[in-house]
DSSP file (Angstrom, degrees, kcal/mol; ACC not computed):
  #  RESIDUE AA STRUCTURE BP1 BP2  ACC     N-H-->O    O-->H-N    N-H-->O    O-->H-N    TCO  KAPPA ALPHA  PHI   PSI    X-CA   Y-CA   Z-CA
    1    1 A X              0   0    0      0, 0.0     2,-0.3     0, 0.0    88,-0.1   0.000 360.0 360.0 360.0  93.9 -166.9   97.0    2.1
    2    2 A X        -     0   0    0      0, 0.0     2,-0.2     0, 0.0     0, 0.0  -0.970 360.0-112.0-134.9 149.2 -163.7   98.9    2.5
    3    3 A X        -     0   0    0     -2,-0.3     2,-0.1     1,-0.1    84,-0.0  -0.573  41.1-120.1 -71.9 144.1 -161.8  100.5    5.4
    4    4 A X     >  -     0   0    0     -2,-0.2     4,-1.8     1,-0.1     3,-0.3  -0.314  24.9-104.1 -77.8 169.0 -161.8  104.2    5.2
    5    5 A X  H  > S+     0   0    0      1,-0.2     4,-3.3     2,-0.2     5,-0.3   0.819 118.9  69.1 -61.6 -28.6 -158.6  106.3    5.0
    6    6 A X  H  > S+     0   0    0      1,-0.2     4,-2.2     2,-0.2    -1,-0.2   0.948 103.5  39.2 -54.8 -53.0 -159.3  107.1    8.6
    7    7 A X  H  > S+     0   0    0     -3,-0.3     4,-2.4     2,-0.2    -1,-0.2   0.911 116.9  50.2 -66.4 -42.5 -158.5  103.5    9.8
    8    8 A X  H  X S+     0   0    0     -4,-1.8     4,-2.3     1,-0.2    -2,-0.2   0.912 112.1  47.5 -63.7 -42.0 -155.7  103.0    7.3
    9    9 A X  H  X S+     0   0    0     -4,-3.3     4,-2.6     2,-0.2    -1,-0.2   0.894 111.0  50.8 -67.2 -39.5 -154.0  106.3    8.4
   10   10 A X  H  X S+     0   0    0     -4,-2.2     4,-2.6    -5,-0.3     5,-0.2   0.917 110.5  49.6 -64.6 -42.0 -154.4  105.5   12.1
   11   11 A X  H  X S+     0   0    0     -4,-2.4     4,-2.2     2,-0.2    -2,-0.2   0.943 112.6  47.3 -60.9 -47.3 -152.8  102.1   11.6
   12   12 A X  H  X S+     0   0    0     -4,-2.3     4,-2.2     1,-0.2    -2,-0.2   0.903 112.8  49.6 -60.2 -41.8 -149.9  103.7    9.7
   13   13 A X  H  X S+     0   0    0     -4,-2.6     4,-2.7     2,-0.2    -1,-0.2   0.904 110.3  49.2 -65.8 -41.7 -149.5  106.3   12.4
   14   14 A X  H  X S+     0   0    0     -4,-2.6     4,-2.5     2,-0.2    -1,-0.2   0.877 110.5  50.6 -68.2 -36.2 -149.5  103.7   15.2
   15   15 A X  H  X S+     0   0    0     -4,-2.2     4,-2.3    -5,-0.2    -1,-0.2   0.930 111.1  49.9 -62.7 -44.2 -146.9  101.6   13.4
   16   16 A X  H  X S+     0   0    0     -4,-2.2     4,-2.5     1,-0.2    -2,-0.2   0.921 110.9  48.5 -59.8 -46.1 -144.8  104.8   13.0
   17   17 A X  H  X S+     0   0    0     -4,-2.7     4,-1.8     1,-0.2    -1,-0.2   0.924 110.9  51.1 -60.6 -44.7 -145.1  105.6   16.7
   18   18 A X  H  < S+     0   0    0     -4,-2.5    -1,-0.2     1,-0.2    -2,-0.2   0.885 114.2  43.9 -61.4 -39.0 -144.2  102.1   17.6
   19   19 A X  H  < S+     0   0    0     -4,-2.3     3,-0.4     1,-0.2    -1,-0.2   0.890 123.2  34.3 -73.1 -39.7 -141.1  102.2   15.4
   20   20 A X  H >< S+     0   0    0     -4,-2.5     3,-1.2    -5,-0.2    -2,-0.2   0.488  92.3  86.3 -99.6  -3.6 -139.9  105.7   16.4
   21   21 A X  G ><  +     0   0    0     -4,-1.8     3,-1.8     1,-0.3    -1,-0.2   0.539  65.4  86.0 -79.4  -3.5 -140.9  105.9   20.1
   22   22 A X  G 3  S+     0   0    0     -3,-0.4    -1,-0.3     1,-0.3     3,-0.1   0.740  91.6  50.6 -64.7 -19.5 -137.6  104.3   21.3
   23   23 A X  G <  S-     0   0    0     -3,-1.2     2,-0.3     1,-0.4    -1,-0.3   0.343 127.9 -93.0 -95.7   4.6 -136.2  107.8   21.1
   24   24 A X  S <  S+     0   0    0     -3,-1.8    -1,-0.4    41,-0.0    41,-0.1  -0.794  80.5   0.6 116.9-162.7 -139.1  109.3   23.2
   25   25 A X        -     0   0    0     37,-0.4     2,-0.5    -2,-0.3    41,-0.2  -0.274  67.7-132.1 -62.8 147.1 -142.4  110.8   22.2
   26   26 A X  B     -A   65   0A   0     39,-2.6    39,-2.6     4,-0.0     2,-0.2  -0.898  18.0-128.5-107.1 126.4 -143.1  111.1   18.5
   27   27 A X     >  -     0   0    0     -2,-0.5     4,-2.2    37,-0.2     3,-0.4  -0.457  10.0-131.6 -75.1 142.4 -144.3  114.4   17.1
   28   28 A X  H  > S+     0   0    0      1,-0.2     4,-3.2     2,-0.2     5,-0.2   0.896 108.4  56.5 -57.7 -41.6 -147.4  114.5   15.0
   29   29 A X  H  > S+     0   0    0      1,-0.2     4,-1.9     2,-0.2    -1,-0.2   0.852 107.9  48.0 -62.7 -33.2 -145.6  116.6   12.4
   30   30 A X  H  > S+     0   0    0     -3,-0.4     4,-2.5     2,-0.2    -1,-0.2   0.908 113.3  46.4 -73.2 -42.1 -142.9  114.0   12.1
   31   31 A X  H  X S+     0   0    0     -4,-2.2     4,-2.7     1,-0.2     5,-0.2   0.953 113.1  50.6 -60.5 -48.7 -145.4  111.2   11.7
   32   32 A X  H  X>S+     0   0    0     -4,-3.2     5,-2.1     1,-0.2     4,-0.9   0.888 111.4  47.8 -58.3 -41.8 -147.4  113.2    9.2
   33   33 A X  H  <5S+     0   0    0     -4,-1.9     3,-0.5    -5,-0.2    -1,-0.2   0.943 114.6  44.6 -66.3 -47.6 -144.3  113.9    7.1
   34   34 A X  H  <5S+     0   0    0     -4,-2.5    -2,-0.2     1,-0.2    -1,-0.2   0.861 121.8  39.0 -64.3 -35.1 -143.1  110.3    7.1
   35   35 A X  H  <5S-     0   0    0     -4,-2.7    -1,-0.2    -5,-0.2    -2,-0.2   0.455 105.8-124.1 -97.0  -1.7 -146.6  109.0    6.3
   36   36 A X  T  <5 +     0   0    0     -4,-0.9     2,-0.4    -3,-0.5    -3,-0.2   0.941  64.7 135.5  56.7  51.9 -147.6  111.8    3.9
   37   37 A X      < -     0   0    0     -5,-2.1    -1,-0.2    -6,-0.1    -2,-0.1  -0.963  64.9 -97.6-126.8 142.9 -150.7  112.7    5.9
   38   38 A X     >  -     0   0    0     -2,-0.4     4,-2.7     1,-0.1     5,-0.2  -0.395  27.3-137.9 -59.0 132.0 -151.9  116.2    6.8
   39   39 A X  H  > S+     0   0    0      1,-0.2     4,-2.5     2,-0.2     5,-0.2   0.902 103.2  50.8 -59.5 -42.6 -150.8  117.0   10.4
   40   40 A X  H  > S+     0   0    0      2,-0.2     4,-1.5     1,-0.2    -1,-0.2   0.919 112.7  45.4 -63.9 -43.1 -154.2  118.6   11.2
   41   41 A X  H  > S+     0   0    0      1,-0.2     4,-2.3     2,-0.2    -2,-0.2   0.920 112.2  51.9 -65.7 -43.4 -156.1  115.6   10.0
   42   42 A X  H  X S+     0   0    0     -4,-2.7     4,-2.1     1,-0.2    -2,-0.2   0.889 104.4  56.5 -62.2 -39.9 -153.7  113.2   11.8
   43   43 A X  H  < S+     0   0    0     -4,-2.5     4,-0.3     1,-0.2    -1,-0.2   0.913 110.2  45.6 -56.6 -42.9 -154.2  115.1   15.1
   44   44 A X  H >< S+     0   0    0     -4,-1.5     3,-1.2     1,-0.2     4,-0.5   0.903 111.0  52.7 -66.7 -41.6 -157.9  114.5   14.8
   45   45 A X  H >X S+     0   0    0     -4,-2.3     3,-0.7     1,-0.3     4,-0.7   0.831 102.8  58.3 -64.6 -32.5 -157.5  110.9   13.9
   46   46 A X  H 3X S+     0   0    0     -4,-2.1     4,-1.5     1,-0.2    -1,-0.3   0.534  85.3  80.8 -79.7  -4.4 -155.3  110.2   16.9
   47   47 A X  H <> S+     0   0    0     -3,-1.2     4,-2.7    -4,-0.3    -1,-0.2   0.913  90.2  51.6 -64.4 -42.2 -158.0  111.3   19.3
   48   48 A X  H <> S+     0   0    0     -3,-0.7     4,-1.9    -4,-0.5     6,-0.2   0.947 111.3  43.6 -65.6 -50.1 -159.9  108.0   19.2
   49   49 A X  H  <>S+     0   0    0     -4,-0.7     5,-2.8     1,-0.2     6,-1.0   0.840 114.5  52.6 -65.7 -28.0 -156.9  105.7   19.9
   50   50 A X  H ><5S+     0   0    0     -4,-1.5     3,-1.5     4,-0.2    -2,-0.2   0.943 109.8  47.3 -67.4 -46.6 -155.8  108.1   22.7
   51   51 A X  H 3<5S+     0   0    0     -4,-2.7    -2,-0.2     1,-0.3    -1,-0.2   0.816 109.6  55.1 -62.9 -30.0 -159.3  107.9   24.2
   52   52 A X  T 3<5S-     0   0    0     -4,-1.9    -1,-0.3    -5,-0.2    -2,-0.2   0.466 118.0-112.7 -83.4  -1.4 -159.2  104.1   23.9
   53   53 A X  T < 5S+     0   0    0     -3,-1.5    -3,-0.2     2,-0.2    -2,-0.1   0.703  85.2 117.0  81.1  19.4 -155.9  104.0   25.9
   54   54 A X  S   <S+     0   0    0     -5,-2.8    14,-3.2    -6,-0.2    15,-0.8   0.824  79.4  21.9 -85.6 -34.1 -153.7  102.8   23.0
   55   55 A X  E     -B   67   0A   0     -6,-1.0     2,-0.4    12,-0.3    12,-0.2  -0.905  67.2-144.3-131.3 159.5 -151.5  105.9   22.9
   56   56 A X  E     -B   66   0A   0     10,-2.9    10,-2.0    -2,-0.3     2,-0.4  -0.924  11.8-152.6-119.3 147.6 -150.5  108.6   25.3
   57   57 A X  E     -B   65   0A   0     -2,-0.4     2,-0.4     8,-0.2     8,-0.2  -0.951   8.0-169.2-120.5 144.9 -149.9  112.2   24.4
   58   58 A X  E     -B   64   0A   0      6,-2.3     6,-1.9    -2,-0.4     2,-0.2  -0.976  11.7-141.6-129.9 146.2 -147.7  114.7   26.2
   59   59 A X        +     0   0    0     -2,-0.4     3,-0.3     4,-0.2     2,-0.2  -0.567  53.3  49.1 -99.2 165.2 -147.4  118.4   25.8
   60   60 A X  S >  S-     0   0    0     -2,-0.2     3,-1.9     1,-0.2    -2,-0.1  -0.497 103.2 -34.8 106.9-171.6 -144.3  120.6   25.9
   61   61 A X  T 3  S+     0   0    0      1,-0.3    -1,-0.2    -2,-0.2    -2,-0.0   0.822 142.0  33.3 -59.5 -35.0 -140.9  120.7   24.4
   62   62 A X  T 3  S+     0   0    0     -3,-0.3   -37,-0.4     2,-0.1    -1,-0.3   0.004  97.4 129.7-109.4  27.6 -140.5  116.9   24.5
   63   63 A X    <   +     0   0    0     -3,-1.9     2,-0.3   -39,-0.1    -4,-0.2  -0.147  18.4  98.2 -77.9 173.7 -144.2  116.2   23.8
   64   64 A X  E     - B   0  58A   0     -6,-1.9    -6,-2.3   -37,-0.1     2,-0.4  -0.982  68.4 -43.7 145.3-153.2 -145.7  113.9   21.3
   65   65 A X  E     +AB  26  57A   0    -39,-2.6   -39,-2.6    -2,-0.3     2,-0.3  -0.895  41.4 172.6-119.2 144.1 -147.2  110.5   21.2
   66   66 A X  E     - B   0  56A   0    -10,-2.0   -10,-2.9    -2,-0.4     2,-0.2  -0.942  42.3 -94.3-135.6 159.9 -146.1  107.1   22.7
   67   67 A X  E     - B   0  55A   0     -2,-0.3   -12,-0.3   -12,-0.2   -13,-0.1  -0.540  23.2-154.0 -72.1 141.9 -147.8  103.8   22.8
   68   68 A X  S    S+     0   0    0    -14,-3.2     2,-0.3    -2,-0.2   -13,-0.2   0.628  81.3  29.1 -89.8 -16.6 -149.7  103.2   26.1
   69   69 A X  S    S-     0   0    0    -15,-0.8     5,-0.1    -3,-0.0    -1,-0.1  -0.928 102.7 -82.2-135.6 159.3 -149.4   99.5   25.8
   70   70 A X    >   -     0   0    0     -2,-0.3     3,-2.2     1,-0.1     4,-0.3  -0.351  42.2-118.6 -60.2 145.2 -146.8   97.2   24.1
   71   71 A X  G >  S+     0   0    0      1,-0.3    57,-1.6     2,-0.2    56,-0.9   0.743 112.6  64.1 -61.7 -22.5 -147.4   96.8   20.4
   72   72 A X  G 3  S+     0   0    0      1,-0.2    -1,-0.3    55,-0.2    -2,-0.1   0.617 100.2  53.3 -73.9 -11.3 -147.9   93.1   20.8
   73   73 A X  G <  S+     0   0    0     -3,-2.2     2,-0.6     1,-0.1    -1,-0.2   0.428  92.6  81.0-101.2  -1.6 -151.0   93.8   22.9
   74   74 A X    <   -     0   0    0     -3,-0.8    53,-2.7    -4,-0.3    54,-0.3  -0.922  66.5-162.7-109.3 115.4 -152.7   96.1   20.4
   75   75 A X  B  >  -C  126   0B   0     -2,-0.6     4,-1.8    51,-0.2    51,-0.3  -0.540  31.8-117.8 -93.7 160.5 -154.6   94.2   17.7
   76   76 A X  H  > S+     0   0    0     49,-2.8     4,-3.1    46,-0.9     5,-0.3   0.845 117.8  60.6 -62.2 -31.7 -155.8   95.5   14.4
   77   77 A X  H  > S+     0   0    0     45,-1.8     4,-2.7    48,-0.4    -1,-0.2   0.926 102.6  50.9 -60.4 -43.4 -159.3   94.7   15.6
   78   78 A X  H  > S+     0   0    0     44,-0.3     4,-1.9     2,-0.2    -2,-0.2   0.938 114.1  44.1 -56.8 -48.0 -158.7   97.1   18.5
   79   79 A X  H  X S+     0   0    0     -4,-1.8     4,-1.5     1,-0.2     5,-0.2   0.927 115.3  46.0 -66.4 -47.1 -157.6   99.9   16.1
   80   80 A X  H  X>S+     0   0    0     -4,-3.1     4,-3.6     1,-0.2     5,-1.1   0.903 110.1  55.3 -64.2 -40.4 -160.3   99.3   13.5
   81   81 A X  H  X5S+     0   0    0     -4,-2.7     4,-0.7    -5,-0.3    -1,-0.2   0.908 110.8  43.8 -60.2 -42.9 -163.0   99.1   16.2
   82   82 A X  H  <5S+     0   0    0     -4,-1.9    -1,-0.2    -5,-0.2    -2,-0.2   0.751 124.0  35.6 -77.2 -21.3 -162.1  102.5   17.6
   83   83 A X  H  <5S+     0   0    0     -4,-1.5    -2,-0.2    -5,-0.2    -3,-0.2   0.811 136.6  13.2 -98.4 -33.6 -161.8  104.2   14.2
   84   84 A X  H  <5S-     0   0    0     -4,-3.6     2,-0.4     1,-0.3    -3,-0.2   0.665  84.2-142.4-113.6 -24.8 -164.5  102.5   12.2
   85   85 A X  S  <<S-     0   0    0     -5,-1.1    -1,-0.3    -4,-0.7     2,-0.2  -0.755  70.7  -2.0  83.7-143.4 -166.8  100.6   14.5
   86   86 A X        -     0   0    0     -2,-0.4     8,-0.0     1,-0.1    -5,-0.0  -0.545  54.3-161.5 -78.8 144.4 -167.9   97.3   13.0
   87   87 A X        +     0   0    0     -2,-0.2    -1,-0.1    28,-0.1     2,-0.1  -0.143  37.1 151.1-114.2  37.6 -166.7   96.5    9.5
   88   88 A X        -     0   0    0      1,-0.1    24,-0.1     3,-0.0     3,-0.1  -0.393  53.0-129.6 -65.3 141.8 -169.4   93.9    9.0
   89   89 A X  S    S+     0   0    0     22,-0.4     2,-0.3     1,-0.1    -1,-0.1   0.794  91.7  15.2 -66.2 -25.7 -170.6   93.4    5.4
   90   90 A X  S >> S-     0   0    0     21,-0.2     4,-0.7     1,-0.1     3,-0.7  -0.973  74.9-120.0-143.4 157.7 -174.2   93.7    6.6
   91   91 A X  H >> S+     0   0    0     -2,-0.3     4,-2.2     1,-0.2     3,-0.9   0.866 111.9  59.4 -63.8 -36.2 -176.0   95.0    9.6
   92   92 A X  H 34 S+     0   0    0      1,-0.2    -1,-0.2     2,-0.2     7,-0.1   0.721  93.3  65.0 -70.7 -19.9 -177.6   91.6   10.2
   93   93 A X  H <4 S+     0   0    0     -3,-0.7    -1,-0.2     1,-0.2     3,-0.2   0.817 111.3  37.6 -70.1 -28.5 -174.2   89.9   10.5
   94   94 A X  H << S+     0   0    0     -3,-0.9     2,-0.3    -4,-0.7    -2,-0.2   0.852 137.9  12.9 -83.2 -40.3 -173.6   92.0   13.6
   95   95 A X    ><  -     0   0    0     -4,-2.2     3,-2.1     1,-0.1    -1,-0.3  -0.832  59.4-166.6-144.2  98.5 -177.2   91.8   14.9
   96   96 A X  G >  S+     0   0    0     -2,-0.3     3,-1.5     1,-0.3     6,-0.3   0.731  85.6  72.3 -58.8 -22.5 -179.7   89.3   13.4
   97   97 A X  G 3  S+     0   0    0      1,-0.3    -1,-0.3     5,-0.1    -5,-0.1   0.629  82.5  71.2 -69.7 -11.5 -182.6   91.2   15.0
   98   98 A X  G <  S+     0   0    0     -3,-2.1     2,-0.5    -7,-0.1    -1,-0.3   0.631  93.4  61.9 -78.6 -12.2 -182.2   94.1   12.6
   99   99 A X    X   -     0   0    0     -3,-1.5     3,-1.2    -4,-0.2     4,-0.2  -0.954  61.8-161.3-121.7 122.3 -183.5   92.0    9.7
  100  100 A X  T 3  S+     0   0    0     -2,-0.5     3,-0.3     1,-0.2    -1,-0.1   0.682  95.2  52.1 -71.3 -15.3 -187.0   90.5    9.6
  101  101 A X  T >> S+     0   0    0      1,-0.2     3,-1.2     2,-0.1     4,-1.1   0.284  72.5 110.5-101.7  10.1 -186.0   88.1    6.9
  102  102 A X  T <4 S+     0   0    0     -3,-1.2     3,-0.4    -6,-0.3    -1,-0.2   0.837  74.0  56.2 -59.0 -35.4 -182.9   86.6    8.7
  103  103 A X  T 34 S+     0   0    0     -3,-0.3    -1,-0.3     1,-0.2    -2,-0.1   0.782 119.8  29.6 -67.9 -27.4 -184.6   83.2    9.2
  104  104 A X  T <4 S+     0   0    0     -3,-1.2     2,-0.5     4,-0.0    -1,-0.2   0.347  90.2 116.8-113.4   4.4 -185.3   82.7    5.5
  105  105 A X     <  -     0   0    0     -4,-1.1     3,-0.4    -3,-0.4     4,-0.4  -0.627  49.8-158.8 -80.0 122.9 -182.4   84.7    4.0
  106  106 A X  S    S+     0   0    0     -2,-0.5     4,-0.2     1,-0.2    -1,-0.1   0.665  90.2  48.8 -75.1 -15.5 -180.1   82.4    2.0
  107  107 A X  S  > S+     0   0    0      1,-0.1     4,-2.1     2,-0.1     3,-0.5   0.589  83.3  90.1-100.0 -11.2 -177.2   84.9    2.3
  108  108 A X  H  > S+     0   0    0     -3,-0.4     4,-2.2     1,-0.3     5,-0.2   0.912  87.9  49.6 -53.5 -48.3 -177.2   85.6    6.0
  109  109 A X  H  > S+     0   0    0     -4,-0.4     4,-2.3     1,-0.2    -1,-0.3   0.847 108.5  54.3 -62.1 -33.5 -174.8   82.8    6.9
  110  110 A X  H  > S+     0   0    0     -3,-0.5     4,-2.5    -4,-0.2    -1,-0.2   0.930 108.0  49.0 -65.0 -45.2 -172.4   84.0    4.2
  111  111 A X  H  X S+     0   0    0     -4,-2.1     4,-2.3     1,-0.2   -22,-0.4   0.893 111.7  49.7 -62.1 -39.3 -172.3   87.5    5.6
  112  112 A X  H  X S+     0   0    0     -4,-2.2     4,-2.5    -5,-0.2    -1,-0.2   0.909 110.5  49.9 -65.7 -41.8 -171.7   86.1    9.1
  113  113 A X  H  X S+     0   0    0     -4,-2.3     4,-2.4     2,-0.2    -2,-0.2   0.900 110.5  50.0 -63.8 -40.7 -168.9   83.9    7.8
  114  114 A X  H  X S+     0   0    0     -4,-2.5     4,-2.4     2,-0.2     5,-0.2   0.936 111.7  48.2 -62.3 -46.3 -167.3   86.9    6.0
  115  115 A X  H  X S+     0   0    0     -4,-2.3     4,-2.8     1,-0.2    -2,-0.2   0.915 111.9  49.6 -60.5 -43.8 -167.5   88.9    9.2
  116  116 A X  H  X S+     0   0    0     -4,-2.5     4,-2.4     2,-0.2    -1,-0.2   0.890 110.6  49.9 -64.2 -39.6 -166.0   86.1   11.3
  117  117 A X  H  X S+     0   0    0     -4,-2.4     4,-1.9     2,-0.2    -2,-0.2   0.924 113.4  45.5 -65.0 -44.5 -163.1   85.6    8.8
  118  118 A X  H  X S+     0   0    0     -4,-2.4     4,-2.5     1,-0.2    -2,-0.2   0.944 113.5  49.7 -63.4 -47.9 -162.3   89.3    8.8
  119  119 A X  H  X S+     0   0    0     -4,-2.8     4,-2.9     1,-0.2     5,-0.2   0.895 107.6  54.9 -58.6 -41.1 -162.5   89.5   12.6
  120  120 A X  H  X S+     0   0    0     -4,-2.4     4,-2.0     1,-0.2    -1,-0.2   0.924 110.4  44.7 -60.4 -45.7 -160.2   86.5   13.0
  121  121 A X  H  X S+     0   0    0     -4,-1.9     4,-1.3     2,-0.2    -1,-0.2   0.923 114.7  48.7 -64.5 -44.1 -157.5   88.1   10.9
  122  122 A X  H  < S+     0   0    0     -4,-2.5   -45,-1.8     1,-0.2   -46,-0.9   0.876 112.8  47.7 -65.5 -37.5 -157.9   91.4   12.7
  123  123 A X  H  < S+     0   0    0     -4,-2.9    -1,-0.2    -5,-0.2    -2,-0.2   0.861 113.3  48.5 -69.3 -35.4 -157.8   89.8   16.1
  124  124 A X  H  < S+     0   0    0     -4,-2.0     2,-0.6    -5,-0.2    -1,-0.2   0.677  97.9  78.3 -80.6 -17.7 -154.7   87.7   15.2
  125  125 A X     <  -     0   0    0     -4,-1.3   -49,-2.8    -5,-0.1   -48,-0.4  -0.829  64.2-169.1-101.0 122.2 -152.7   90.6   13.8
  126  126 A X  B  >  -C   75   0B   0     -2,-0.6     4,-1.5   -51,-0.3   -51,-0.2  -0.586  38.0-109.9-102.7 166.8 -151.0   92.9   16.3
  127  127 A X  H  > S+     0   0    0    -53,-2.7     4,-2.5   -56,-0.9   -55,-0.2   0.858 120.8  59.1 -60.0 -35.6 -149.3   96.2   15.9
  128  128 A X  H  > S+     0   0    0    -57,-1.6     4,-2.8   -54,-0.3    -1,-0.2   0.886 100.2  55.6 -62.7 -38.2 -146.0   94.4   16.6
  129  129 A X  H  > S+     0   0    0    -58,-0.2     4,-2.1     1,-0.2    -1,-0.2   0.913 110.2  45.5 -58.5 -42.4 -146.7   92.1   13.6
  130  130 A X  H  X S+     0   0    0     -4,-1.5     4,-2.6     2,-0.2    -2,-0.2   0.881 111.0  52.4 -70.6 -37.9 -146.9   95.2   11.4
  131  131 A X  H  X S+     0   0    0     -4,-2.5     4,-2.8     2,-0.2     5,-0.2   0.937 109.9  49.6 -60.1 -46.4 -143.8   96.7   12.9
  132  132 A X  H  X S+     0   0    0     -4,-2.8     4,-2.1     1,-0.2    -2,-0.2   0.903 111.5  48.7 -60.2 -42.3 -141.9   93.5   12.2
  133  133 A X  H  X S+     0   0    0     -4,-2.1     4,-1.6     2,-0.2    -1,-0.2   0.920 112.2  49.0 -62.2 -43.7 -143.1   93.6    8.6
  134  134 A X  H  X>S+     0   0    0     -4,-2.6     5,-1.5     1,-0.2     4,-0.5   0.918 112.6  46.6 -63.6 -44.8 -142.2   97.2    8.2
  135  135 A X  H ><5S+     0   0    0     -4,-2.8     3,-0.8     1,-0.2    -1,-0.2   0.854 108.4  56.2 -67.3 -34.2 -138.7   96.7    9.7
  136  136 A X  H 3<5S+     0   0    0     -4,-2.1    -1,-0.2     1,-0.3    -2,-0.2   0.846 101.7  57.2 -65.2 -32.7 -138.2   93.6    7.5
  137  137 A X  H 3<5S-     0   0    0     -4,-1.6    -1,-0.3     2,-0.2    -2,-0.2   0.680 115.1-122.1 -69.1 -17.2 -138.9   95.8    4.4
  138  138 A X  T <<5S+     0   0    0     -3,-0.8     2,-0.5    -4,-0.5    -3,-0.2   0.625  75.0 117.4  86.0  13.2 -136.1   97.9    5.6
  139  139 A X      <       0   0    0     -5,-1.5    -1,-0.2     1,-0.1    -2,-0.2  -0.959 360.0 360.0-117.9 119.9 -138.0  101.1    5.9
  140  140 A X              0   0    0     -2,-0.5    -1,-0.1    -3,-0.1    -5,-0.1   0.423 360.0 360.0-109.5 360.0 -138.3  102.7    9.4
């Protein structure tokens, strides 16, 4: 049960946008360089958060990406959901009807507890929290 590079890269990119957008739109090539991610791959990854209304893109000489909402309103759960879908440890933790043994399964409640714990952390952590951590590290 791991997040893919897709989710991790999108989180890193959105933190980068939040930190650098005070000067205007942030170019994909600049994000890619700072985050050591392929520009082409990053362009594809940013389609999902754009479609979900987390970021805006503009074309032209001053084009690039900006956050569409304040970073304190974007949770890690929002980001992970649009990039990964559910990160439930088992299918039955999301939907008990998928398992015919759910009523007698001794591990079902454990999977549900794990999912709830992960969801709680993801809901409680905002993009602003990550920006603050990054700035505290002294790396912008």
